[in-house]
C-alpha positions in Angstrom: 57.5 -115.8 33.4 60.2 -113.3 32.7 59.0 -109.9 31.5 60.7 -106.8 30.2 58.4 -103.9 29.7 59.3 -100.5 28.2 58.8 -97.4 30.3 58.7 -94.2 28.2 59.9 -91.0 29.8 57.7 -88.9 27.4 54.4 -90.4 28.6 52.4 -90.5 31.8 53.2 -90.7 34.7 56.2 -88.5 33.7 54.1 -86.2 31.5 50.4 -85.6 30.7 50.8 -87.4 27.3 49.1 -90.8 27.3 50.6 -92.5 24.2 53.3 -92.3 21.5 54.0 -94.3 18.4 55.1 -97.2 20.5 51.9 -97.3 22.7 51.4 -96.5 26.3 53.2 -97.0 29.6 51.8 -100.2 31.1 50.4 -100.4 34.7 52.6 -103.2 35.8 50.7 -103.8 39.1 47.4 -104.2 37.2 49.1 -106.6 34.8 50.5 -108.7 37.7 47.3 -108.6 39.6 45.3 -109.8 36.6 47.8 -112.5 35.6 47.0 -114.9 38.5 50.8 -115.1 39.1 52.9 -113.8 41.9 55.7 -111.2 41.7 58.8 -113.2 42.4 61.5 -110.8 41.4 61.3 -107.1 40.6 61.8 -103.8 42.5 58.2 -102.4 42.9 59.7 -98.9 43.4 60.8 -99.2 39.7 57.6 -100.9 38.4 54.9 -98.5 37.1 51.6 -98.8 38.9 52.9 -100.1 42.3 52.3 -97.8 45.3 56.0 -97.1 45.9 56.7 -96.3 42.2 57.9 -92.7 42.2 58.2 -91.1 38.7 60.4 -88.3 39.9 62.8 -90.7 41.6 63.0 -92.7 38.3 63.8 -89.6 36.3 66.4 -88.4 38.8 68.2 -91.7 38.4 67.6 -92.1 34.6 71.3 -92.1 33.8 71.7 -95.2 36.0 69.0 -97.0 34.0 70.1 -96.2 30.4 73.2 -96.1 28.2 73.9 -93.6 25.5 73.3 -89.9 25.0 69.5 -89.7 24.8 67.3 -91.6 27.2 63.7 -91.9 25.8 62.8 -95.0 27.7 64.1 -97.6 30.1 63.1 -101.2 30.7 61.2 -102.6 33.7 62.2 -106.2 34.4 60.3 -108.7 36.6 59.8 -112.3 37.2 56.4 -113.8 37.9 55.8 -117.3 39.3 52.8 -119.6 39.7 52.1 -120.8 43.2 53.0 -124.4 43.7 49.8 -126.5 43.6 47.9 -123.8 41.8 46.0 -124.7 38.7 
């Protein structure tokens, strides 16, 4: 499964605000854990909810993640797989 999940800079964990007109920032680790699938590809330091995710590090590198003048969000990308033989 290939996923792209928006990560909004105007919401938690970057601010105290929990939602905007687009929704909320997803806890990607909780999503992966509840999926029954295994993270195959994705940098956990850039995936919200993982222990090594650091919001301040993401913000300090925001210009590397977006194009254009105003960065309101970025995209978290990951690939999940099903273990061979699993049902």
